[in-house]
C-alpha positions as CSV (number, residue, x, y, z in Angstrom):
1,M,0.0,0.0,0.1
2,L,2.9,2.5,0.8
3,K,4.5,1.9,-2.7
4,I,1.3,2.8,-4.3
5,F,0.5,5.9,-2.5
6,P,3.5,7.8,-3.9
7,F,2.2,7.1,-7.5
8,F,-1.3,8.4,-6.6
9,I,0.2,11.7,-5.3
10,I,2.4,12.3,-8.4
11,L,-0.5,11.4,-10.5
12,F,-2.7,14.1,-8.9
13,F,-0.1,16.8,-9.2
14,I,0.1,16.1,-12.7
15,L,-3.7,15.9,-13.6
16,G,-4.1,18.9,-11.2
17,C,-1.7,21.0,-13.1
18,S,-2.6,20.3,-16.6
19,K,-4.3,23.1,-18.8
20,N,-8.0,23.0,-19.0
21,I,-9.8,23.1,-22.4
22,T,-13.1,24.7,-22.5
23,I,-16.0,23.0,-24.2
24,D,-16.2,25.8,-26.7
25,K,-12.7,25.5,-27.8
26,L,-13.2,21.6,-28.4
27,D,-16.6,22.6,-30.3
28,G,-14.6,25.0,-32.6
29,Q,-12.0,22.5,-33.1
30,R,-14.5,19.9,-34.2
31,V,-16.4,22.3,-36.3
32,H,-12.9,23.1,-38.2
33,E,-12.3,19.4,-38.5
34,L,-15.6,18.9,-40.0
35,S,-15.4,21.7,-42.5
36,M,-11.8,20.5,-43.6
37,V,-12.9,16.9,-44.1
38,N,-15.7,18.3,-46.2
39,T,-13.9,20.7,-48.2
40,A,-12.7,20.4,-51.9
41,K,-10.8,22.6,-54.1
42,G,-10.5,23.0,-58.0
43,E,-9.6,25.4,-60.8
44,L,-10.6,26.5,-64.0
45,V,-7.8,27.5,-66.3
46,N,-7.3,29.2,-69.7
47,H,-4.5,31.2,-71.3
48,N,-5.8,34.6,-69.8
49,S,-6.8,33.5,-66.2
50,K,-7.5,31.1,-63.4
51,I,-10.4,30.8,-61.1
52,F,-9.6,29.0,-57.9
53,I,-12.6,27.4,-56.1
54,L,-12.7,26.1,-52.6
55,A,-15.9,24.6,-51.7
56,T,-17.2,23.3,-48.3
57,Y,-20.2,21.1,-47.9
58,L,-21.9,22.4,-44.8
59,N,-24.6,20.0,-43.9
60,P,-22.3,17.7,-41.7
61,I,-21.6,20.7,-39.6
62,K,-24.7,20.7,-37.3
63,T,-25.3,24.4,-36.5
64,S,-28.3,26.8,-36.5
65,E,-26.8,28.8,-39.4
66,I,-27.2,25.7,-41.8
67,D,-30.6,24.9,-43.4
68,D,-30.7,21.0,-43.1
69,S,-33.6,20.9,-45.7
70,K,-31.3,21.9,-48.5
71,E,-27.8,21.0,-49.7
72,N,-25.6,23.9,-48.7
73,F,-22.1,24.6,-50.0
74,L,-19.9,27.5,-48.8
75,V,-17.9,28.4,-51.8
76,S,-14.8,30.7,-52.1
77,I,-13.7,32.2,-55.4
78,Y,-10.5,33.8,-56.4
79,L,-9.9,35.2,-59.8
80,S,-6.4,35.5,-60.4
81,K,-6.4,37.7,-63.6
82,Q,-9.7,39.4,-65.3
83,N,-10.2,40.3,-68.7
84,D,-11.8,44.0,-68.6
85,N,-14.3,43.0,-71.5
86,S,-15.2,39.6,-69.9
87,K,-18.7,38.5,-68.3
88,E,-16.3,36.8,-65.5
89,N,-16.1,40.1,-63.8
90,N,-19.6,40.1,-62.5
91,N,-20.2,36.2,-62.5
92,P,-17.4,33.6,-63.0
93,F,-19.7,30.8,-63.6
94,Y,-22.3,30.3,-66.2
95,Q,-23.6,26.9,-64.7
96,I,-23.4,25.5,-61.3
97,R,-24.9,22.0,-60.9
98,L,-25.2,19.3,-58.3
99,N,-25.0,15.7,-59.4
100,G,-25.0,16.9,-63.1
101,T,-28.5,17.9,-63.4
102,V,-29.8,19.9,-60.6
103,F,-29.2,23.6,-60.6
104,V,-28.8,25.8,-57.9
105,D,-31.9,27.0,-55.8
106,D,-30.2,29.9,-54.2
107,I,-26.9,32.0,-54.2
108,E,-26.2,34.4,-51.4
109,I,-23.3,36.5,-51.8
110,L,-21.6,36.6,-48.3
111,D,-20.2,39.6,-46.5
112,K,-16.5,39.3,-45.1
113,K,-17.7,39.5,-41.6
114,S,-20.7,36.9,-42.1
115,K,-21.0,34.4,-39.2
116,I,-21.2,31.6,-41.4
117,L,-17.6,32.3,-42.4
118,K,-16.6,31.4,-39.0
119,L,-17.4,27.7,-39.9
120,I,-14.5,27.3,-42.2
121,P,-10.8,27.6,-41.1
122,I,-9.4,28.7,-44.3
123,K,-10.3,32.4,-45.4
124,N,-8.4,35.2,-47.3
125,R,-9.3,38.7,-48.1
126,W,-9.0,38.4,-51.8
127,S,-11.7,35.8,-52.5
128,E,-15.3,36.1,-52.8
129,Y,-17.7,34.1,-50.7
130,Y,-21.0,32.6,-51.8
131,L,-23.5,30.1,-50.1
132,L,-24.9,28.0,-52.5
133,K,-28.2,26.1,-51.7
134,F,-29.6,23.1,-53.7
135,P,-32.6,21.0,-53.3
136,K,-32.1,18.0,-50.9
137,Q,-30.5,14.9,-52.7
138,K,-31.0,11.3,-51.7
139,T,-27.6,10.1,-53.2
140,K,-24.8,9.4,-50.8
141,T,-22.2,11.3,-53.0
142,L,-22.5,14.9,-54.2
143,K,-20.9,16.2,-57.4
144,L,-20.7,19.9,-57.5
145,T,-19.8,21.2,-60.9
146,F,-18.7,24.7,-61.9
147,E,-18.7,25.3,-65.8
148,N,-18.4,28.3,-68.1
149,E,-17.7,28.9,-71.7
150,Q,-14.1,30.2,-71.6
151,H,-12.7,27.7,-69.3
152,S,-13.8,23.9,-68.9
153,K,-15.3,22.3,-66.0
154,V,-14.5,21.3,-62.4
155,N,-16.2,18.8,-60.5
156,L,-15.8,18.7,-56.6
157,I,-16.9,15.3,-55.0
158,F,-18.5,15.4,-51.6
159,S,-19.7,12.3,-49.3
160,K,-22.7,12.8,-47.3
161,E,-21.7,10.0,-45.0
162,F,-18.8,10.8,-42.6
């Protein structure tokens, strides 16, 4: 018994001096982990410009900002070089589809200070942010397609099961 007693005293001091992590920080870390797992990137390229796309499937992140009756994606778009006479300056996409045939229900342009941007860990000041909402899909895999006439198309694949 006397040999076990010093072990428990040392263990008590080690555990008593450890840094406490609040539940809020654990929740924030979990949200960022889920958003990173559900993020895909792609780029549309031609000889004049590049469009960098970073999309996050938001439905696995259970929060009040997400409408679960829709398929929600937070999309970051960065245009590396723009042609002054191009339609790209106003709308870099001509078609946005989910699973090849479903067109976007709603596109919301997000302000840089939007609360929903706190759900993703990767942000930059040069990108534009959009919230895309599609009708709910019954498939296990979601293929988000961005396509325009000048570039080509990019498919971003997401899994609904995690």
